[in-house]
C-alpha positions, -999 to +999 in steps of 0.1 A: -001-001-003+014+035-009+021+057+023-009+078+040-007+112+024-026+144+039-037+150+001-049+131-022-026+121-051-036+135-084-018+133-118-021+147-153-017+127-186-014+151-216+010+174-242+031+201-232+034+226-264+056+253-278+035+282-289+041+311-315+017+340-306-002+372-326-013+391-296-045+412-299-024+444-293-001+439-323+029+419-306+044+388-314+058+362-291+079+329-300+089+299-281+062+305-252+054+276-237+019+262-231-001+227-236-028+212-222-007+190-194+010+221-183-022+242-180-040+217-162-012+208-135-009+245-127-046+247-127-047+222-100-017+237-085-034+270-076-065+252-069-044+235-036-028+204-047+001+197-071-002+168-095+019+145-109+027+150-152+034+123-175+040+137-211+067+137-236+091+165-247+118+172-271+153+174-266+149+211-271+120+218-245+134+241-217+146+223-187+142+257-166+106+248-172+104+216-152+124+229-127+102+255-122+074+232-121+093+209-097+102+239-074+059+244-068+058+206-060+047+192-091+063+158-100+077+158-133+095+125-127+072+108-157+084+134-183+099+115-207+121+135-234+129+120-267+159+128-290+142+151-317+128+187-313+097+192-295+068+180-316+036+197-301+039+231-316+008+257-321+004+291-334-023+316-327-033+350-336-055+365-314-079+393-333-094+424-320-128+413-320-120+386-294-119+355-317-089+335-325-072+317-352-053+287-353-031+282-370-021+316-380-024+320-420+010+326-437-004+361-443-001+375-413+033+371-410+048+388-438+058+417-416+081+395-391+115+392-389+126+360-407+136+344-376+105+348-357+083+342-390+100+306-390+089+298-356+057+303-363+057+265-369+020+243-362+023+207-361-016+203-349-025+192-387+003+165-388-008+135-378+030+120-382+043+143-355+018+152-332+013+126-314+048+120-308+040+147-281+015+128-263+020+099-238+019+062-246+004+037-220+041+028-207+047+059-196+025+057-170+045+039-141+033+009-128+033+017-096+012+051-100-017+033-107-019+023-071-008+054-054-031+081-078-061+089-066-075+111-093-061+115-132-070+140-157-066+133-193-068+166-213-074+169-252-056+138-267-056+118-306-088+095-299-070+067-303-043+077-278-073+088-256-088+052-257-054+032-250-047+055-219-085+049-205-077+011-208-046+015-189-060+037-162-092+019-156-075-010-138-059+014-117-076+027-083-081+064-090-109+083-103-108+090-140-117+123-160-110+136-191-114+165-215-128+158-249-108+141-274-093+157-306-124+171-325-107+162-361-110+125-347-149+132-336-162+148-371-193+127-385-198+104-354-188+122-324-216+106-298-212+072-310-171+078-311-171+092-277-193+061-266-164+041-268-152+053-230-176+072-218-190+046-193-152+042-182-146+081-172-158+088-136-164+128-151-162+139-185-153+181-187-159+190-227-169+224-236-195+238-258-168+248-283-162+212-290-197+207-298-201+238-319-174+218-343-183+182-340-221+189-336-227+222-348-263+237-337-275+210-309-283+226-275-264+224-241-296+204-228-292+180-259-254+177-259-259+167-220-290+142-230-273+123-255-240+119-235-260+103-207-277+082-230-241+072-243-231+062-210-218+095-193-218+094-158-215+129-145-207+159-171-190+197-163-197+211-197-179+244-198-196+273-215-169+297-219-184+336-205-215+316-199-204+294-173-205+255-165-234+229-165-230+202-145-249+171-149-247+149-117-274+120-108-300+134-130-295+169-120-287+198-138-268+231-122-257+260-141-229+282-127-219+313-139-183+326-150-163+348-129-167+379-142-131+397-150-108+411-178-100+386-207-061+388-214-060+359-232-081+325-231-057+301-241-053+272-217-083+284-194-104+252-200-074+231-190-068+250-158-106+244-151-101+206-153-071+209-129-089+229-105-120+207-108-098+176-101-083+193-070-117+198-059-133+166-065-104+145-052-106+164-019-142+167-013-163+146-037-187+171-045-190+186-084-205+220-073-173+223-052-151+211-080-168+230-106-166+263-085-128+256-080-122+251-116-142+281-126-117+301-100-087+286-115-096+290-152-104+327-140-068+333-132-055+315-163-074+339-182-061+371-170-026+359-177-007+348-216+021+331-194+011+295-179+037+300-153+028+332-143-004+312-121+029+297-099+024+332-079-014+327-077-026+332-037-044+299-031-063+312-007-077+338-036-090+310-056-104+293-029-126+325-021-132+331-057-145+295-058-168+299-026-183+330-040-192+311-074-204+280-059-228+304-040-244+313-074-250+277-087-287+270-092-302+241-104-324+241-136-349+218-152-330+194-172-361+185-193-369+225-205-367+224-240-334+230-256-334+269-267-296+279-264-273+263-290-240+253-276-220+283-272-239+309-286-232+343-279-201+335-251-173+347-252-142+321-248-135+323-210-133+284-199-136+265-230-102+262-246 
């Protein structure tokens, strides 16, 4: 048996990225660290419990980032370094109207210095490269299957997601997952999700996922169809509209924190990390969703995920208490009148 721990043991299995960004105010930023596993782990950390991380990085991924994570208590011992350049690279352009382009069109880069323009590489549409940055089953240490109390899987390619679910469901920990890659779900989303839904304790997709994989489907219908396909409990992130929580036949809505949006990138992942911390600590989905929303509200207020290291845990918890007090039960049978994500600014979607 693992030694007793004062806190539940948490773990995230996902990807780190190196990003290149055109900012809303006209700047360009290259070699910016990001990625769903990084934001998720930091979301869990600022919510009060530093997790373990399982991921893969290239030989050019900065060691000082891993060192900074380790200094917070995040366990990076299962980060595998491979002998090639980092495979997960993402480009974003933030537009004046608040929307975002990914990848960045080449015509938007013409005015940049040649070296910076060369850094705008996006591997998300390279099926032979992108999966190299996602963990495989053997990356999960055997001992962790009996030590970890709660796992989170951020966005992963669908087949990689299924393989990791198969590996982790044999362990003792609860299992939660964000939506797998949208490109792998197009055409038959709900049936493809159904393969693993009943193996997950919590499913944490976004309305922005369904805007792509099931356009025009309302929030209520999304939740109904997920439940019909085997989902046990769902927290549906809805950007500026907050989050919908479906548990044991009940449906709740919790608003998002009202604050300045600097960059929505990573906020949905920070939500998932905060949710994991709350769920592992209390077993209460409303508390978990509130803690996730609080973590996301700090994520949208910065461009740099490492800036979250300085966030005060007590501020996160207080914001979560305020959000939880605003949660309301709604009628799960009400006819759906709201299209998923309609009119909601990106706050805790991505």
